[in-house]
C-alpha positions, 0 to 999 in steps of 0.5 A: 343195745337201747340206742340201737333199739331207737334206730341208731346204727352201730357207730352211732350207738357206740359214739353216744355210749362213750360220752362220760356222765357224772359219776353215779348217773346211769342210763335212765338218770341222764342219757336216756331222757336226753337222748329221748327227748332230742329224737322226740324234737325230730332229731334222727340218729345222726343229729342226736350223735352230732348234738351230743358230740359237740356239747357232752355236757348235755347228758349231765343236764336236768332237763327241766332246768337247762333244756326245756326252757330254751325249747319252750322260748324257741316255740314261743318265737314261732318255731316248729319242733323241727325248726327247734331240732335243727337250730339245736343241732346247728347251734348246740351252745345256745342250750348253755345260755340263760334266758334271762341273761342273754336270749330274751334281752338280745331278742327285745333289743333287736326288735326295738331296732326295727327287726321283725320277730323272724329277724330278731329270732335268727340273730338271737340264737347265734351263739357268742362266746362264753362270757360275752353278753349283748353289749360286749360283741352282738350289739356293737356289731349289729349296730355298726352294720345298721349304721353302714346303712344295712336294714334287718334283713340284710343284718341277718343275711350277714351274720347268718352267713359269718356267725363269727362275726359277732365274735369279732373285735370290730377295730381288729377286723371290721373296720380296717376292712371297712376303711379299705373299701372307703379308701377304694371309693365306695360309699358306705351304702356300697360297702354295706352292699359288698359286705352283704354279698361277700361277708367272707371278705371280712375274714381276709387279712388286708395285708396278705390278701386284699392290698396285694390283689387291689394292687395287681389289679391296678397294675393290669390297668 
């Protein structure tokens, strides 16, 4: 009933109500303040449901330990509360990261590469696989894109379009495609432009898609 009083419909209230909480935790202890806090940021009922369904452990967090530090960090990057809410809805696993181990070092490293605050902020909030840090995936991916000749805005555009890129092993996915494009006669600057315009190219398998397509085009003359 409390969830309905907040403005959620029956389906939304039912979905949230059945999210398991830690034994002994009740409505007032975790669920109620978590839902209220999400709505205070500007989320509507459907966004609250989406966030908690994606990250059910959120209702067992102590807000002051996990949630509030991330919210404040995003505000310090220049986000309004509505932007913070949108970011959390799109990337709820952001709330599982530790500021001191992941988010602050990532943002600073990106700025050191020459990205402005907005660009660094956008990349830093892209979630990575649990256990992957700055050096493991994000850093080599961003560095490789810039080595091809991309500037900060192009790196941001590419990773925003294909966030799973930061969880790829470069030698498995990225490098074979880059080499294939070079073999077609492209310079690195042209490879970079192609990836920026068509980032989903990096999701295709060479043997199943790209090589047969290229051969077919050649056969057409």
